[in-house]
C-alpha positions in Angstrom: 100.0 103.8 90.0 101.2 105.7 93.0 104.5 107.3 92.4 105.2 110.7 93.8 106.0 112.5 90.6 102.8 111.3 89.0 100.8 112.3 92.1 102.3 115.8 92.2 101.7 116.3 88.4 98.1 115.2 88.7 97.5 117.5 91.7 99.0 120.4 89.7 96.9 119.6 86.7 93.7 119.5 88.7 94.3 122.3 91.2 97.0 124.8 90.1 94.8 126.8 87.7 91.3 126.0 89.1 92.1 126.5 92.8 95.5 128.3 93.1 95.2 128.9 96.9 94.3 125.2 97.5 97.3 124.4 95.3 99.6 126.4 97.5 98.4 124.4 100.5 98.8 121.0 98.7 102.4 121.8 97.6 103.4 122.6 101.2 101.6 119.5 102.5 103.4 117.3 99.9 106.8 118.9 100.9 106.1 118.4 104.6 105.1 114.8 104.0 108.4 114.2 102.3 110.2 115.6 105.3 108.0 113.3 107.5 108.9 110.1 105.6 111.4 109.1 108.3 108.5 108.6 110.8 106.9 105.8 108.8 108.3 102.5 107.6 110.6 103.0 104.7 108.3 101.0 102.4 105.5 103.5 103.2 107.3 106.8 102.7 106.4 107.2 99.0 102.8 106.2 99.8 102.6 109.0 102.4 104.0 111.6 100.0 101.8 110.6 97.2 98.7 110.7 99.4 99.8 114.2 100.6 100.0 115.4 97.0 96.5 114.0 96.3 94.7 114.6 99.6 92.7 117.5 98.3 92.1 116.4 94.7 88.4 116.0 95.5 88.1 119.8 95.5 88.9 120.0 91.8 85.8 121.2 90.0 85.6 118.3 87.6 85.9 115.7 90.4 83.4 117.1 92.9 80.4 114.8 93.3 79.0 114.5 96.8 80.6 117.7 98.1 82.7 115.6 100.6 86.1 116.3 99.0 87.8 113.4 100.7 85.3 110.8 99.4 85.0 112.4 96.0 88.8 112.4 95.5 89.2 108.8 96.7 86.5 107.6 94.4 88.0 109.4 91.5 91.5 108.0 92.3 90.1 104.4 92.4 88.3 104.9 89.1 91.6 106.1 87.5 93.6 103.1 88.7 95.2 104.4 91.9 96.0 102.0 94.7 93.2 101.3 97.1 95.3 102.0 100.2 96.3 105.4 98.8 92.7 106.2 98.0 91.7 105.1 101.6 94.3 107.5 103.1 92.9 110.3 100.9 89.3 109.3 101.8 90.0 109.4 105.5 92.5 112.2 105.8 92.2 114.7 108.7 89.1 113.3 110.4 87.1 113.1 107.2 84.7 110.6 108.9 83.5 113.4 111.2 82.8 115.6 108.2 81.1 112.7 106.5 78.8 112.3 109.5 77.9 115.9 109.4 76.9 115.5 105.7 75.1 112.1 106.2 77.8 110.2 104.3 79.6 108.5 107.2 78.2 105.0 106.4 79.1 105.4 102.8 82.6 106.5 103.5 83.3 103.8 106.1 81.9 101.1 103.8 83.9 102.2 100.8 87.1 103.2 102.5 87.7 101.8 105.9 89.9 104.1 108.0 93.5 103.1 108.4 95.1 103.6 111.9 98.8 103.8 111.2 101.9 106.0 111.3 101.2 106.9 107.7 97.6 108.1 108.4 98.8 110.1 111.4 101.7 111.7 109.4 99.2 112.6 106.6 96.9 114.2 109.1 99.8 116.0 110.7 101.1 117.4 107.4 97.6 118.6 106.4 96.6 120.0 109.7 99.8 121.9 110.4 99.8 123.6 107.0 97.7 126.7 106.3 95.7 127.5 103.3 98.5 129.3 101.6 101.2 126.8 102.6 102.3 128.4 105.8 103.4 126.4 108.8 100.9 126.5 111.6 100.3 124.5 114.8 97.3 122.2 114.7 95.6 124.6 117.1 96.3 127.6 114.8 95.1 125.7 111.8 91.7 124.9 113.5 91.4 128.6 114.5 92.0 129.6 110.9 89.4 127.2 109.7 86.9 128.5 112.2 87.5 132.0 111.1 87.3 131.2 107.5 84.1 129.1 107.7 82.3 130.8 110.5 80.7 129.4 113.7 77.6 127.7 112.1 79.3 126.0 109.1 79.3 122.2 108.8 83.1 122.3 108.7 83.3 124.2 112.0 80.8 121.9 113.6 82.6 118.7 112.6 86.0 120.0 113.9 84.5 120.6 117.3 83.9 116.9 117.6 87.0 115.8 115.7 89.6 117.8 117.7 90.6 115.2 120.2 91.2 112.6 117.5 93.2 115.1 115.4 95.3 116.2 118.4 96.1 112.5 119.2 97.3 111.9 115.6 99.5 115.1 115.9 100.9 114.0 119.3 101.7 110.5 117.9 103.5 112.0 114.9 105.5 114.4 117.1 106.5 111.5 119.3 107.7 109.6 116.2 109.6 112.7 115.0 111.3 112.9 118.4 112.3 109.3 118.1 113.7 109.8 114.5 115.4 113.2 114.5 115.7 114.6 111.0 
């Protein structure tokens, strides 16, 4: 189970009412991922878009378990029959391993969902980290500034992004290079 329509419908069901601001973000990330489909192998384009629609499903109140939304969402997806590769992309989106380390869950995340290093993973990170909380287009730098302002200087989220920035900016750079090679 990993088609785009089902992924979008599930995300809407879990997020639209419970977390409307998060839903705005997810809709824009899903749309951006569809636009980015040209930068991945054709066989992976629908996987990218489905993962984009589902990347924040772990924030849904009835899915939260550990408090690490990427891990919670991925585990829930696997329990409900979704593809392991898609769940792994959700589990590791946007430097999740850094947040997992901050929360003492890095060994768990890495054991359950090994991180994929691919154009698909890069494009998912790009779509997420160039989209603001209300769906607005931002640069990755602007997005990180917005996160720091929203969470404050001492929050675990702010702390993990300080360490994760270089890896994020590399994924963004690689995706932008792929975009330049495949003008849309």
